Each structure stands twice: as C-alpha cells, then as structure tokens.
N, C-alpha and C positions, 0 to 999 in steps of 0.2 A: 163684916166679911171682907176679906182682901180680894179685890177684883182680879179675875184671871185674865191674862192677855196672851194672845198668840205671839209667836216669835216675831212676826211681822209688825204687829201692833206695838210690842215692847221695843222693837228697834226704832219705831217712829217716836215714841215717847222718850226713849233714851238717847235719841239722836246719834245712833251708831248703826252700821250696816249689819245685816243678818250674818254676813261672812265673819265679821268681827265677833259677834255673839257666839257663833259656832267655835271660833278659835278660843275664846275665853272658856267655853265649856270643855273643850279638849284639854286645856291646861288645868282645869279644876278651879278656875278663878270665879266663875259665875255659872252655876249649873241651873237648868230649868227647875222650877218649883215642882213641875209634874210632867211626865212623859206618858202619853197615851199608850197603853200596852198593845193595842191593836193596830193603830195607824202610825204610831211613833211620832205623832205631833207633839211639839214642845210648847209648854205653857209657862209663863212667868207670872208673878204677882207684882202689884204696884210697889209694895215695900222694897222690892229688889232694885228699884231705880236708884235709890240712895247708894246702894252698894256699887252700882254701875258708875255713878257719879264719882265715888271715891276712887275707883280704879282709874278712871280717866284723869282725875286731878293728880293722883300720884304719878301717872305717866308724864304729865306735863312738868312735874318737879324732878324728873330724871330717874325715877325708880323703874327698874326693869320689871317685866312681868313676873319673873321668878321672885324678885324682892317683894312685889305686891302680894304674891301668894303667901309669902312668909308673914306679911302683915295680917292678911285676912285669916290665916290659920290661928292667930292669937285670939280670935273671937271679936275683934274690933276692926273698924274701918280706918283707924288712925294709926300711923307709925309711932313707935315709942321714941322717947327722947334720945336714946342711944342710936336708933336708926336715923333719926334726923341729924344728929351730930356727925354720923358717918357720911351721910349724903352731903352735908356742908363741906366736910374735908375733901370729899371726892370732887365736888363742884369747884372748890378753890384750886385744886390741882389741875382740873380741866381748864380753868380760867388762866392759870399760869402757863400751861402748855399752849393755849390759843394766843396768849400775849407774846410768847416767844416766837410762834409761827408768824404772827403779824409783824413783829420786828424784823424777822428774817426776810419776809416778803418785801417789806419796805426797803431793806438794805439792797436786795436784789434789784428792785425797781430803780433805786437811786443809782446803783452801779451800771445797770443797762442804759439808763439815760445819759450818764457821763460818757460811756463808751460810744453811744449813738451820736452824741453831740460833739465828740472829739473828731472833728474833720481836719484839724491842723494841729500844730504843736502847741502844747500848753505846759504851764508850770503847775505842779501839784505837790501836795505834802503827802508823804507816805507814812502812815502811822506806825508806831511800834507794834510788833506782832510776835506771836509765838509760832514757830514753824516746826514741822516734822521734816527732816532733811535726809538726803542720801547723797553722798559724794564719792565719786570715783573717776578714774581716768577713762575717758571714752575714746575708742579707736577713731570713730567718726561722730559727727553731730547727729546723724540719722539714728545712731544707736540709742539715743535718749528715749525715743518712742517705745520700742520693745522693752527697754529697761523699766519704764514706768508701768507698762501693761503687765509684764510678767514677773516683776520683782517688787517694785515700790508699792503699787496700789494693792496687790494681794496682802502684803505685810501690814499695811495701814488698816485694812479690813480685819485681818487676823487679830490684831491687838485692840480692836474696837475703838480706834482713834476717831474722835468727832471733829469733822472738818467744819470750818465756818461757812456760812452762807452770806453773800455769794462766794463760791469756791474761788480761792486765790492761789493759783499755782504758777511758779516761775522757775527759771533756771538762772544760775550765776556761773560765769566762767572765771575761774581763779587763775587767769593768765595775764602776763604783762604785755603780751602781743597776740595778734591773731594767728591761730594755728589751724591747720586743716586736718590734723590727726593727733592722737594722744593728748586730748583736751581735758584739763582738770575741771570737771563740771559738777556742780551741786544742784540738785533739784529740791525745791522747797515748796511745802504746802502749808498754808495757814491753818492752824487748828485752834480749838477752844482752849485747851490747856496742855501743858507738857505732861508726859508720862515717863515711865522708866525706859531708858534707851534699850534698843535691841541690837544685835549684830548688823542689822540692815538699816534701821531708822534711828537717828539721833535727834533729840529735841534741843532747840536753842531759841534765845530771844534775839530778835533783830531790833535795833534801836530805831527811833523815829528818824526819817529823812525829811529835813525841813523843806528842801526844795529839790524837785526832780523834773527834768525836762522829759515830757512824755509825748509819744507819737504813736498813733494807731496805724499799723501796717495791715492792709487787707490783701488777701490772696496767699499763694504759696510763698516759699522762701527764696525763690529764684531772683527776686528783685529787692530782697530785704537790705542789700548793700546800699541801695539808693536811699532807703529810709534812714539808715545809719548816717549817710552822708548829709542828709537834710538836718538830722539832729546835730551833727558836728558843726554845720554852718550856722545853725541857730545859736549854739553855745558861743561860737566865735563872735557873731555879730551883736550879741547882747552883753558882751563883757563878762562872760562867765567862764568858769573852769570846772573840770570834772572833779568830783569830791567823793569818790568811792566806786565800787564795782557796779556796773549796770545790771539790770534785771530784764529778762525777756519773759513777759507774762503771756501765758497761753489762754486766751479767752474761748476761741473756737478753733479747734484743730482736728487732727485725724481721729481723736478719741470720740468726738461728738458731732463731727461734720465731715461727710464723705466728699463733698464738693470742695476742692482746694481753693476755688475762686471765692469761697465764703469764709475762709479761715481768717481769724482776727488775732493779731499779735500786738501787744503793747510793749514798746521799748521804753524803759524807765532808767534815766541816767541821773544820779545824784550830782548836784552842782552847787557852787557857791560863787559869790562875786569874786572876780579876779583880783588877786592882791597886786597892788601897785608897786 
C-alpha cells in the first residue's frame, strides 16, 4: 500500500515548501493524489516523490516549468533526446551571450582604468575601427550636442546599429585652422560592423593610429585651450610632429553627466617622429 502523506509531510520528504507544491498543483505539474471532499485537505503518496525529484532536476538543467509540463505529459519523467538537444543548443547560445557580456564588461573595466589612470599626457595606439559618422558644417561648436541628441542618435537607433562597448564617440574637425563658426565637423561613433549608408549616417573604416598623444581634460570646455596648449608643448618637447587630424573623445559630457565639473574629454592627436 502506498503511504498517504499530508501536504506538510510531503513537503518535508520532498524538501520543497508547501507554497511551491501549491504552485506546481496550479500549473498541473504535480497534483495531489487525493483531495478530501469535505475539508479540502491535500494528500500525496510516497511514489510521487520521484516525480517531484524529476521536476526539480529538470529545473536545475534549465527547463522552464512549461517545458517540464510537456515532458510529464508524455507519461515519463525524462525528456526526450530531441528536448535534450534543444536545451543543449539553447544553453550554448546562452553561454555565447554570457561570454560576449563578460568580454564587453572587461573592455569597459579596462577602458575606465585607462581613463582613471590618465593623470597626465600619454602615448597610445588607436586601433583600426569601424565608425558610423555624420559630417556637416556647424555654425558653432555648441551645435554638436543638439545635433547628436536630435539627429544622429535617433538615426543610429532607427537603423538598429550596434555600438561597441565601451562606447567610443568622438568628433573630428576637418579644418586647416581654428575657426569659431562654420566648422566642418564630423561626429564618429564606433560600431560593431558597417551597414548600408543612410542620408544621415555614413559608415567608414578608420585605420590604426600607431601613436597618438592623449590627454584627459576634466571639466567644462572653458579651459580646454590650456589642455591643447599642453599637448602642443609635449609634442614639441619630445621631437614629434602632428600626423593627422585630432579627435576629441567624449567620455562624460552633457549626455550622461549634468555636472560640468565631472565632464571628461580625451584629446587624441596622431603623431610621428619629426623628420630631420
């Protein structure tokens, strides 16, 4: 004779809470063997413990309760080979996604460490990258912020462009001299891969920059001229010369930091040894 157990006794032997058992019953996964028609007490039998063990084991293997119900509806406590293969593929995909997340987090941590450690000028290599860019003549430099917020960023989201992590966005001024208005400016955002160009966004490859003088500017842009002067002095004192257009990387700015004192901007100037 199969011993009858109250729901409390069954929960103790099965090592699950009564709340869990009631949830399983509601989903049709594990219903009581008997329900007293007068007091509505629920009773289970010892043989149902094995079914409970199967449910818990399948949960640890990543099967959802809905998937487990499908398994149990076949009359067995074991998934089919097809169901196991499907779960293997699903788990492999989850592992790939977690690996990608881990790599992205490590890149962000490394980038943040580099920025935090950058207390003075340094020489760095800028790797070859793919960028989504938008180029136009700006009346004023201040126009870049609303341009990004109202035009560039919405277009990038619209076309489903995947940005790299950490996010690397910067501007390039295609001018031969400093100008206060009508500035030929290109905003670039590093992306995973190029897509079809749109009227707003163009994709292009930027080659590796073997050496760039980099300086972290903290605060608003009212004193950024002093940072540029420091970069120029470094280039001169170290026997270097400018070898391309400089980039202004926006790490923390009005987009993600309301306090201007905490804005972080990186000046990146490609250089080479001065030819004798």
